[in-house]
N, C-alpha and C positions, 0 to 999 in steps of 0.2 A: 664254543660255549653255546651258540645259538641252537645247534643241533641237539645238545643235551636239554636245553630249555624246552624246545618243541616236543621232544620225546616225553619229557616229564609232564607237560600239559596234556598230551594225548593219553597219558597214563592216569590222568585225573589228579595229578600232584600239584602242589603249590610251588611257585618259583618266586624269587626275590629280585626286584629290579630297583636300582638306585638311579634317580633321574640325572642330576648333575650338580656340581658345586655352584653353577651359575643360575640355578633355578630354585626349586624348593629345598634342595639338599636333603631329600627324604628317600628312604627305602620303603617300597610297598610290597606286601604279599599279594600275589596275583594267582588266580585259579580260574579255569574255564567254568562259567556259570552252569553249563549243562551237567557238570560233575559235582555240583555243590551238595554238601551233606551237613546235617546238624553237627557232626564231629568236626568238620572244618570250621563251622561257625564258632564252636567252642575254642578251638585252637587259635584261630585268628583273633577272636575277641580277647583272649587271655594273653597271647604272645605278641600281637601287633598293637591292639588297643586304640587305633585311630578310628576314623569314620568309615564304616562299611559303605562302599559305593558300587554301583553296577554300571560300568561303561557300556554304551551301545554304539555300534557303528552308525554313521550318519544315515545309511540306507535303512537300517532297522528302526532308527528313530523316526525317520520319515514315514515308514510303513505303519508304525504304531500310532503316528500322529502326535508324538511327544515333542513339545517345544522346549526351548531354553527358558529357564526361570526368569531371566532378565526380559525376555519378550513378553511373558505374562505380566510382569511388573509394569512394563512400559504401557501396555494396553490398559491395565487396571488403574494406572496413576491418575487418569482423568477423574475417577471416582474417589480414589484414595491417594491424594497428592504426596503423602509421605513415602509411597513406593518409588516415586521419582527421585526423592531426596536420598533414598537408600541405594541408588544405583552403584554397583561395585566398580567404579571407574578409576579407582586408585589402587588396584592390586599391584603390589611391588614387583611381582615376578612374572606377570602375564598381562595380556590385553583384554581377555574375555574369560568369563567364568563358564565352565562346562556344565554347571548344575542345571538339572531339569526338575521334574516333579518327584514326589515320594509316593510309593504304592505299597499295598498289601494284596496278597491273593485273597479272593473272597472266601476261601475255605479255612483261612487262618482265624484265630480268636483275637487276641490283642494285636498280634503281628510282630511283637518284639522278641519273643523267645527264640532260642537257637533253632528249635524245630520250625517255628513259624517263618522266620526270615529265610532259612534254608529252603523251605517250601516255595516262598514267593520268588526267590532268585532262580531256582531250578525250573519252576513252572514257566517263568518268563522266557528263559532260554529255550525251553522246549516249544513254546508258542512260536518263537521266531524260527527255530530249526524246522518246524513243520509248516512254515509259511502261513500261519493263521493269525498274523498281526491284526487283521481286521476284527478279530474277536477279543481284542485287548480289554475293552470295557465290560465285556461279558464275564470275564474271569478275574478281573482286578478292580480294586477300589482305591481312591485317593482322597485325602492324604493318607500316608501309611508310614511304615518304618524302614523301608528300603529306598535309598536315595539313588535316583537314576542320573547318569551323566551322558551328555551327547558328545561323542567324539567329533572333531572337526572333519569335514569332508577331505579325504586324502590323508587323514590322521597325521602320522608323524612327519609327513612331507610339509604340512602346514602348521602344525602345533606340536610341541615337544613334551606334553604333559603325560602323567601316568594313564590318563584316560585314553589317549591316543596310542601309547605304548602297549597298553593292554589289548587294544583292538588289533594292532599290528601283529602281536603275538598270535592272536586267535586266527587271523587271516593266514599267516605263514604256516600255522599248525593244521590248517584245513578244518578248523572247528567253527561252530556257530559264533558269530561275532557279537557275543554278549559275555562279559567277563565280571569278575569280582576283584576289587582292589581295596586295600586297607593299609594306611600308613603305620609304620612301626614306631612306637613312642618309647621314650626313655624314662623309667620310673625315678632314676637318680637325679636327672637335671630338669625334668619337666619339659624338655624339648623333644625333638625327634631323635631316634636312636642313632648314635654315631655309626658311620659306615663300617668301621672295623668291627663293631659289635654286631652289626647285621651280618657281616661275612662270617663271623664266629658262630652265630646262630645257625646260619645255613650249613656250615660244616658239621656242627653237632647234630643236626637233624637230617643230614643227607639230602639237602635241598640245593637246587641250582641258584647261584647268585650271579647276576650280570649287570653291567652298567648300561645306562640309557644310550650312551654313545655307541657301544657295540651293537645294541639292539637296532638303532636307527641305521647304522651302516649295513647290518644284515638285511634290513628291510629294503634299503635302496638296491642292494645286490639282488635281492629276491625279485624286485620289480624289473630290473634290467634283464634278468635271466628269463623272465616270463614273457 
């Protein structure tokens, strides 16, 4: 299944990844940010419906100078004490939040339309692909409408979230380590889309579906073979 997923990503297609029953119990739509289009924005917004996020490898995050949001809050809490009180230290499924800042590309208008968000996402991936991370502030503004996530260093070896799984997929596919992920929501229950329904969606739309366990095993094998 991993080979099919990597081929799909290199073809600019969406893949579906379920993390695990012991974590968020969610399926995310994932696509390489360098292939992002307004059409994908529309599809993911309508068919997934969760929060659009852009996972970045720890290396790209460092090169861009993008911090964890919790680090910003800790530094600012001396001036705004409530930020210390808001520390997300009680996440039931994880120890640390991957959330970073939000951005828009400077050539967008409001930043929220499918065209604008696709532009922000793709341009960020191309900035990283071309090694121009030091020009981040020249081309992007914050806050914005695209949420950035910092993957843990070593990603799935050290953390098992969709942020890290997305970056592991990009690395194995040989793509720029900037991705897009969005949780699939369920209109009927108000919760996340049941796994069987996510699999059914993948079958109906000709998309690859894989489990987080299979992805992590494939990544471990990939690192051993490298």
